[in-house]
N, C-alpha and C positions, 0 to 999 in steps of 0.2 A: 216463859216459853222456853222449852228445851231445844237446844241446837244439836244438830248431828255431830258426832265425834270428829270427823275430818274438819268441819268448819271451826269447832272449838280449838283443835290443834293449830289450825292456821292462825286464828286470833292470838293464841298464846305465843306462837313464833313471831308474829308481827310485833307484839308488844316488847319483844327483846331488842328491837331496833331503836336506836337513839332518837328521842323526841317523839316517840309513838306511845301514847297512853292507851288505856283500855278502850275508850270510845273511838279513838283514831284507828286502832287496830280492828275493831269491829266494823267501822265504816269501810276500811280498805278491804277487809275480807268479803263483805257483802258486794262491794264493787267488783272484785275479782270473780265472785260467783256469777254475776250477771254479765260479765264480759265474755265475748265470743271466744271459743276454744283457741283459735289461731293466735289471738292477741295474748292470751295467758301463756301459750306455748312459747311465744317470742320472749316474754318476760322470764320464764323459766330458763330458756336457753341463754339469755343474756347473763343471768346470775351464774349459771354453770360455766359460761365462757370466762367470766371474770375470775372465778375460783380456779379454773384450769389453766388460763393463759396469762394472767397478770401476776407479776411477782415484784420483787424489789431489786433494783440495780445493784450489782456487786461492787460498784465504785462509789456511788453517791447515796444509795438507799432510797431513791425516789421510785415511785411505782412505774412499771414498764412492762411491755410485752416482748421486749428484746433485751438481751444482756451483753454488754452494757447498754444503757439507755441512749436514746438519740441525742440528748443534751451532752452526755459525756463523750460521745463519738464525734460530735460536730467540730469541724475545723474552723467554723465561724465564731466559736466561743473563745473567750480569753481564759485559758485553763490556769492562769496564775492568779485569777481573782475568784475567790470562793465565798459564796453566800451561804451561811449556816442558818438553817431553819429547824423548827421542832418537828413538824409533820409533813408528809407529802403534799397535803392540800395547801400548805404555805408556799410551795413552789409555784403552784398555779396562781396564787395571789400576786406574787412578784412578777411572774411572766405576763400577767394582764397589763402591766405598765408598759411593756415593750421597750423598756429603757435599759434593763440589765443585760449585759452581754457576757457575763462570766459563767461559771458553773456553780452547782449547788452541792451542799452536803446536808443530808437529813439526819438529825440526831435520833429520831423515833421517840421523842418525849423531851421532858425537861426534869431537872433535878427537883425532887419534891420529897423531902424527908418524911413528911406527914403521910404520904402514900407509899413510903418504902422504896422510892426510886432514887438511887444514888448515881454517881458518875459512871460506875461500872455497868449500869443497866442501859447506858446510852451508847451510841455508835461514835465514840470519841477516838478510839484507837485508829480507825480508818481515816478520820479527819487529820490526825497528827501525821500519819504516813503520807497523806496527800500533800500536806503543807511542806514536809521535808523533801517532797518531790519537785519543789520549785515555786511554791506560791509566793506572791509578793504582798497580797492583801487578803485579809479575811474579814468579811462583813458579818457581824452578828445580828441576825434578824429574828431573835427569839421574841416571844410575846411580851408585851409590856405589863406583866404581872409579877408577883413575887417569885414564882418558879422560873419564869423567863429571865428575870434580872439575876437571880442566883446562878443560873446556868451561864449567863453572859459573863458574869464576874469570874466564875470558875474557869471558863475557857480563856478569858483574857489573861489570867495568871499562868495558864499553861502555855499559851501561844506567844506572849510577849518576849519571853527569854529566847525564843527561836529566831528573833530578829525580823519577824514578819509584822507588817503594819496591821493593827487590829482596829476596826471601826465598828460603830454601833449605829443602827438605823435611827433616824430622828424620830422623836415622839412629841406629841403635843395636841393642840386643838385641831380637830378634823375640819376639812373644808366644808363649808355650808352650815356649820353650827354657830351658836352664839356663845360669846365669852361668859355670859351669865350662867351657863350650864356646865362650865368646866370646873372640875374640882381642883384643890390646891396642887396635887401631885402633877396633874395634867398641865396646869399653868406653869409650874416649875420646870417641867420637861420642855415645854414650848419656849420658855425664856432661855433655857440652857442651850437649846438647839437652834437658836436664832442665827441668821446668816445675813451678810451684807447685801443690800439691794442697789 
């Protein structure tokens, strides 16, 4: 069956989204086709608003619709405690805990030589200037993978000589899982990160 060109174009564009394959894109396109016009207009306007009104904070690189962002402007936050994450969505993951009361710094990636991403491609200079502005502790909350570990090691070597405490988030066995399914590295990290009870 031959599809109209506008529908084919929509399917092609939807396939460019992460996690959307050809069948998923086609399913979404046909769903949008049968959706009432006012609903699709709301979707189009929401996408347009995100592109026009959301940007990155000039201080921490988190996503925001004001600059600086609300977290950087808050006087309820401890600005001497900086949590370093790879991507803006990581800020949301930490904020869900409702435990962290410091501020954030988003690197916009991780060191990955295989993908051609080096330290100069990350937002490290801004972090260093923030640290010299009076930080007392930097929490490295990069992902527990090869790139995240390499980034954490690199940052530790940069920050430690500045006399600032550098910590790393604990890693190990997730709550609700069985030890039988934990690999060697996960078990090793869990043992290293143990704490007194």
